[in-house]
Legacy VTK file of the C-alpha trace (Angstrom):
# vtk DataFile Version 3.0
C-alpha trace
ASCII
DATASET POLYDATA
POINTS 418 float
71.837 3.477 109.518
74.382 6.066 110.664
74.816 8.606 107.821
77.358 11.105 109.781
80.093 12.447 107.780
83.463 10.885 108.172
85.581 14.275 107.404
88.835 12.771 108.566
91.032 9.600 107.963
91.575 9.355 111.444
87.671 8.986 111.745
87.944 6.526 109.157
90.791 4.313 110.677
89.088 4.782 113.835
85.873 3.073 112.197
87.389 -0.019 111.176
89.665 0.785 108.175
93.051 0.785 110.159
92.802 -2.982 110.818
95.093 -4.569 108.171
95.883 -7.652 109.399
93.179 -9.542 107.767
93.963 -8.621 104.084
93.243 -4.918 103.999
95.182 -2.203 103.131
97.071 0.884 104.262
96.714 4.563 103.883
99.062 7.023 102.334
100.101 8.620 105.344
101.587 5.836 107.127
103.896 5.034 103.815
104.537 9.069 104.456
105.285 8.125 107.774
107.732 5.449 106.899
109.370 7.253 103.953
109.594 10.558 105.859
112.935 11.672 107.431
113.008 11.415 110.950
110.717 14.110 112.498
111.301 15.680 116.015
110.426 13.035 117.634
112.980 10.538 115.962
114.519 9.952 118.894
111.335 9.137 121.354
111.202 5.945 123.284
109.583 2.947 121.992
108.012 0.133 123.577
108.215 -3.595 121.922
105.539 -6.075 123.725
106.563 -9.735 123.145
103.768 -12.837 124.181
105.230 -15.892 125.428
102.031 -17.906 123.851
100.580 -20.332 125.719
101.943 -19.691 129.442
105.928 -20.632 129.832
107.283 -22.533 132.750
108.972 -19.714 134.997
110.966 -21.816 136.789
112.773 -23.230 133.757
113.127 -19.728 132.374
114.778 -18.217 135.432
115.390 -21.519 137.689
116.218 -21.352 141.785
119.191 -23.103 141.102
120.506 -23.021 145.111
117.015 -24.150 146.268
116.813 -27.698 147.201
112.713 -27.574 146.830
113.239 -26.766 143.338
114.860 -29.533 142.828
112.451 -31.757 144.893
109.774 -30.271 142.728
111.176 -30.987 139.471
112.759 -34.356 139.649
112.607 -34.720 135.811
112.746 -31.237 134.531
114.723 -29.502 136.746
117.433 -27.491 135.204
120.942 -28.735 136.843
122.971 -25.997 138.458
125.545 -26.649 136.583
123.912 -25.742 133.654
121.968 -22.612 134.658
123.131 -19.267 133.487
123.863 -17.370 136.754
122.412 -13.901 137.286
123.481 -13.913 141.148
123.757 -16.344 144.102
119.923 -17.916 143.859
118.575 -17.259 140.321
119.871 -17.453 136.889
118.720 -18.159 133.109
117.749 -21.276 131.552
121.190 -22.614 129.399
119.158 -21.710 125.726
119.374 -17.904 127.140
122.795 -16.738 126.708
122.193 -13.597 124.987
119.675 -12.775 128.056
122.741 -13.408 130.317
125.171 -11.419 127.887
122.972 -8.326 128.224
122.740 -8.897 131.967
126.364 -8.949 131.868
126.452 -5.531 129.567
123.721 -3.739 132.333
120.716 -3.786 130.605
118.680 -6.814 131.336
116.181 -7.295 134.311
114.481 -10.458 135.130
111.519 -8.911 137.544
109.989 -12.341 139.540
107.008 -13.936 140.828
104.544 -11.417 138.604
100.866 -12.064 138.484
97.671 -10.522 139.935
94.769 -11.361 143.129
92.352 -13.425 141.804
94.248 -14.861 138.767
92.688 -16.812 135.752
94.096 -20.121 134.123
92.056 -19.252 130.843
94.557 -18.736 128.324
92.244 -15.745 126.597
90.783 -14.399 129.971
94.432 -14.522 131.112
95.929 -13.115 128.120
92.677 -10.023 128.000
93.541 -9.321 131.752
97.504 -8.682 131.504
96.993 -6.584 128.023
94.093 -4.559 129.552
95.544 -4.080 133.019
92.804 -2.352 134.217
89.525 -4.055 135.954
86.571 -4.044 133.853
87.979 -4.176 130.765
87.591 -6.789 128.411
87.812 -7.570 124.513
85.132 -7.488 122.311
82.761 -4.926 125.228
82.378 -1.425 123.657
85.534 0.876 124.503
87.949 -2.149 125.309
91.450 -0.944 125.667
94.649 -1.886 126.334
97.109 -0.491 128.386
99.571 0.352 125.777
97.083 1.730 123.327
95.644 3.979 125.890
99.065 5.133 126.659
99.339 6.173 122.800
96.142 7.873 123.135
97.894 9.886 126.067
101.124 10.354 124.222
100.185 10.965 120.724
96.601 12.101 121.103
97.298 14.453 117.622
99.023 12.145 115.757
97.852 10.242 113.098
96.619 6.692 114.379
100.121 4.633 113.155
101.530 4.706 116.408
100.544 1.179 117.529
101.320 -1.558 115.153
101.391 -5.401 115.724
102.980 -7.748 113.791
102.132 -11.524 113.037
99.288 -13.903 113.359
96.345 -13.573 114.848
93.811 -10.657 115.424
95.475 -7.391 116.685
95.683 -7.689 120.686
93.873 -5.909 122.942
97.508 -4.591 124.610
97.603 -2.089 121.571
94.193 -0.895 121.179
93.010 2.737 121.780
90.118 4.832 121.429
91.804 7.012 119.339
94.777 4.921 118.125
92.705 1.459 117.538
95.983 0.234 116.116
97.218 -1.671 112.824
97.679 -5.284 112.566
99.240 -7.313 109.803
100.266 -10.779 109.278
103.513 -10.422 106.980
104.247 -8.133 104.303
102.520 -9.928 101.593
99.082 -8.593 103.918
99.899 -5.256 103.253
98.871 -6.281 99.420
94.992 -5.208 97.950
93.259 -9.072 97.966
90.317 -8.483 95.669
90.707 -8.405 91.918
94.042 -9.495 90.630
93.024 -9.925 87.034
95.010 -7.387 84.667
91.545 -5.778 84.113
90.967 -5.559 87.790
94.413 -4.026 88.560
93.537 -1.306 85.853
90.380 -0.516 87.288
92.105 0.312 90.546
94.516 2.097 88.784
92.432 4.673 87.022
90.516 5.004 90.224
93.324 6.060 91.800
94.070 8.913 88.997
90.874 9.907 89.732
90.930 13.791 92.109
89.948 13.353 95.765
87.851 16.495 95.014
85.039 14.456 93.570
84.548 12.392 96.458
81.203 14.255 97.671
79.942 11.826 100.217
80.817 9.185 102.700
80.568 6.237 100.289
82.648 8.525 97.562
85.042 9.500 100.152
85.154 5.964 101.752
86.080 4.367 98.393
88.610 7.032 97.801
90.454 6.379 101.105
90.362 2.579 99.994
91.824 3.055 96.829
94.483 5.057 98.584
95.032 2.594 100.427
95.258 0.127 98.155
97.914 1.918 96.184
99.947 2.940 99.164
99.876 -0.739 100.590
101.959 -1.917 97.666
104.629 0.430 98.298
104.710 -0.173 102.041
104.359 -3.695 101.817
107.564 -3.567 99.221
109.295 -1.233 101.894
109.100 -3.706 104.182
109.571 -6.910 101.836
112.837 -5.026 100.634
114.235 -4.199 104.203
117.881 -5.205 103.613
120.237 -6.188 106.967
123.252 -7.913 107.570
121.962 -9.637 110.428
120.289 -13.100 110.166
117.187 -13.989 112.106
115.465 -17.415 112.987
113.792 -18.329 110.001
110.413 -18.807 112.265
107.264 -16.985 111.719
108.456 -15.156 115.210
111.866 -14.224 113.998
110.258 -13.173 110.718
107.752 -10.875 112.686
110.693 -9.098 114.752
112.686 -8.337 111.747
109.821 -6.469 110.150
109.288 -4.197 113.573
113.199 -3.793 113.405
112.649 -2.501 109.837
109.999 -0.005 110.504
112.060 0.962 113.517
115.338 1.392 111.564
113.816 3.009 108.667
112.053 5.502 110.691
108.715 4.562 111.288
106.688 6.785 114.023
105.005 4.107 115.817
105.593 3.961 119.065
104.566 1.148 120.280
104.982 -2.353 118.796
103.619 -6.260 119.357
104.857 -9.995 118.235
104.161 -12.978 119.837
106.210 -15.996 119.798
104.221 -19.225 119.926
100.956 -18.731 117.811
102.464 -20.228 114.649
103.912 -23.730 117.112
100.987 -25.774 118.218
100.943 -25.031 121.822
103.696 -22.670 121.818
104.910 -22.608 125.660
101.926 -24.338 127.054
103.995 -27.482 127.579
101.501 -30.098 129.722
103.801 -32.568 128.203
107.037 -33.331 126.629
108.474 -30.379 128.096
112.291 -31.181 128.422
112.086 -31.857 124.593
109.905 -28.314 123.441
110.839 -25.795 125.855
114.438 -25.836 124.625
113.435 -25.146 120.878
111.122 -22.098 122.048
113.723 -20.595 123.936
116.483 -21.279 121.163
114.239 -19.126 118.637
113.408 -16.467 121.415
116.970 -16.213 122.437
118.350 -15.913 118.291
115.434 -13.655 117.785
116.425 -11.205 120.702
120.191 -11.611 119.681
119.503 -10.543 115.927
116.896 -7.808 116.969
119.352 -6.210 119.174
122.466 -6.299 116.912
119.773 -4.895 113.854
118.753 -1.925 116.161
122.338 -1.261 117.356
123.434 -1.323 113.777
121.116 1.804 113.177
121.874 3.478 116.274
118.510 2.656 118.112
119.009 0.112 120.575
118.784 2.648 123.259
115.804 3.962 122.546
113.897 0.527 122.208
112.504 -1.234 125.501
111.493 -4.818 125.113
109.447 -6.880 127.562
107.884 -10.184 127.591
104.540 -11.431 128.881
102.225 -14.253 128.874
98.578 -15.301 130.011
100.297 -17.043 133.308
102.823 -19.256 134.498
102.801 -22.603 135.533
102.704 -25.008 138.651
105.584 -25.559 140.728
105.240 -29.194 140.856
105.739 -31.215 137.316
103.186 -33.531 136.099
103.283 -37.119 135.178
103.425 -36.471 131.525
106.973 -35.142 131.409
105.435 -31.346 131.630
104.123 -28.648 133.605
100.346 -27.506 134.228
98.862 -23.862 134.512
99.933 -21.907 136.922
99.911 -18.752 138.771
103.208 -16.468 139.291
105.818 -15.893 136.459
109.258 -13.833 135.584
108.752 -10.853 133.493
111.956 -9.987 131.266
112.756 -6.502 130.376
115.452 -5.088 128.158
117.184 -2.437 126.435
116.738 1.209 126.427
116.855 2.765 130.110
117.115 -0.517 131.740
119.578 -1.486 134.870
120.409 -5.181 134.921
118.888 -7.039 138.213
116.784 -9.541 139.483
114.156 -7.748 140.806
110.740 -8.878 143.048
110.706 -11.757 145.376
111.305 -15.557 143.972
107.577 -17.370 145.287
108.329 -20.066 147.802
108.049 -23.526 146.587
106.611 -24.561 150.247
103.632 -21.906 150.707
102.031 -22.538 147.541
98.276 -22.264 146.922
95.644 -24.616 147.536
96.203 -25.764 143.714
100.083 -26.278 144.048
100.781 -22.673 142.693
103.362 -20.428 143.198
101.892 -16.906 145.073
102.523 -13.933 143.495
105.057 -11.606 144.665
104.839 -8.774 142.318
101.704 -7.268 140.809
102.183 -7.078 137.016
101.255 -3.821 136.519
104.104 -2.408 138.836
106.269 -3.667 136.084
103.766 -1.444 133.705
103.828 1.257 136.117
107.418 1.206 135.967
107.529 1.314 132.154
105.393 4.563 132.231
106.738 6.755 134.922
110.042 5.965 134.296
110.836 5.122 130.545
107.892 6.428 128.702
107.551 9.710 131.471
103.872 9.508 131.516
101.469 9.296 134.166
100.669 5.255 135.065
97.997 6.099 137.243
95.039 6.969 134.886
96.341 4.671 132.020
96.386 1.820 134.539
93.145 2.651 136.811
95.112 2.562 139.908
98.283 3.128 141.827
101.148 0.624 141.859
104.594 0.444 142.911
107.476 2.221 140.590
110.383 -0.705 140.911
113.767 0.006 140.310
114.695 -1.739 136.943
114.478 1.398 134.767
117.397 4.047 135.690
LINES 1 419
418 0 1 2 3 4 5 6 7 8 9 10 11 12 13 14 15 16 17 18 19 20 21 22 23 24 25 26 27 28 29 30 31 32 33 34 35 36 37 38 39 40 41 42 43 44 45 46 47 48 49 50 51 52 53 54 55 56 57 58 59 60 61 62 63 64 65 66 67 68 69 70 71 72 73 74 75 76 77 78 79 80 81 82 83 84 85 86 87 88 89 90 91 92 93 94 95 96 97 98 99 100 101 102 103 104 105 106 107 108 109 110 111 112 113 114 115 116 117 118 119 120 121 122 123 124 125 126 127 128 129 130 131 132 133 134 135 136 137 138 139 140 141 142 143 144 145 146 147 148 149 150 151 152 153 154 155 156 157 158 159 160 161 162 163 164 165 166 167 168 169 170 171 172 173 174 175 176 177 178 179 180 181 182 183 184 185 186 187 188 189 190 191 192 193 194 195 196 197 198 199 200 201 202 203 204 205 206 207 208 209 210 211 212 213 214 215 216 217 218 219 220 221 222 223 224 225 226 227 228 229 230 231 232 233 234 235 236 237 238 239 240 241 242 243 244 245 246 247 248 249 250 251 252 253 254 255 256 257 258 259 260 261 262 263 264 265 266 267 268 269 270 271 272 273 274 275 276 277 278 279 280 281 282 283 284 285 286 287 288 289 290 291 292 293 294 295 296 297 298 299 300 301 302 303 304 305 306 307 308 309 310 311 312 313 314 315 316 317 318 319 320 321 322 323 324 325 326 327 328 329 330 331 332 333 334 335 336 337 338 339 340 341 342 343 344 345 346 347 348 349 350 351 352 353 354 355 356 357 358 359 360 361 362 363 364 365 366 367 368 369 370 371 372 373 374 375 376 377 378 379 380 381 382 383 384 385 386 387 388 389 390 391 392 393 394 395 396 397 398 399 400 401 402 403 404 405 406 407 408 409 410 411 412 413 414 415 416 417
């Protein structure tokens, strides 16, 4: 047993008490951070990562509506050219994404086409790990496994308390946000901030009594950790209340994803000092974007939820003056194949578009639309942009951070950020 003294709250969180998504609690310093007035970094840039779970069909999200080969491959699922929301003379958006078209017209939405990586993997779990780690040799569960945004938080917030990377919504804390000194905080909903132990009157009184005891009595590791847990129990109820009572005139979709993004808006507008956030769409929906069948019915529902959630998020941030300091991007574990299948759906594929919007983004269609005739041996669209080039651009041009040490290699910097 390791009897080394755990001297600071940072160390305690690094050793596991910071993962609050599984019914644990939050320490007082996070509450102080949330309730404090804005500090010197109150205008610091924030990144919000949105996982589109299951692998969305990129040819439906950003249809090449002028390409006859698109309609030859998509006799049933092809989006009629008259319905496509045109971005340029070749590519547009699905008709259920009018808010993104509005952002494009206003100058702050970019579609990066054909993103993937060499020797791609079509496993949901492994594919997601690769997109979130963004560095060779890193996998969840291995010692020291980290994600690219977690490594950036380690770099940018080295001397800060480990509250800078926050995941909201169902599922475990993603590899994406995991750093070495900032392991990340994750929770399902405001309710998950609450203590899940003895909820009897006697039990609550016992915890309240412990909470009144002086910190000086914590002499050894066990006492100190116990004291910290009690602090967390006390603070968690108050921070949970802060999240639950976030008031906004903006209406979000009444879904798990809508609730998660609303909570993120509440933390940003409330002054929480987190710099990187994560939420996932489709976790609470069977299959998410994994539309092997019945895509014509399922995909519009998902895209309507995505569109309306992003529209509400933008409105919410704008009313509090935070829209220009928040960059939001989408990603998924893989795309889908060029040809529709016989079940009214599409199967796992390679290249997919990434959407980037918000602070610093220059509207445009970036990258190259993958060929619909030069497919690989399995019928997959070939990559035209390494997805890490998108991350490198966000790091270098938006976050003003060196991308090479964070991504473990040098990737082209694109032009979608001014």
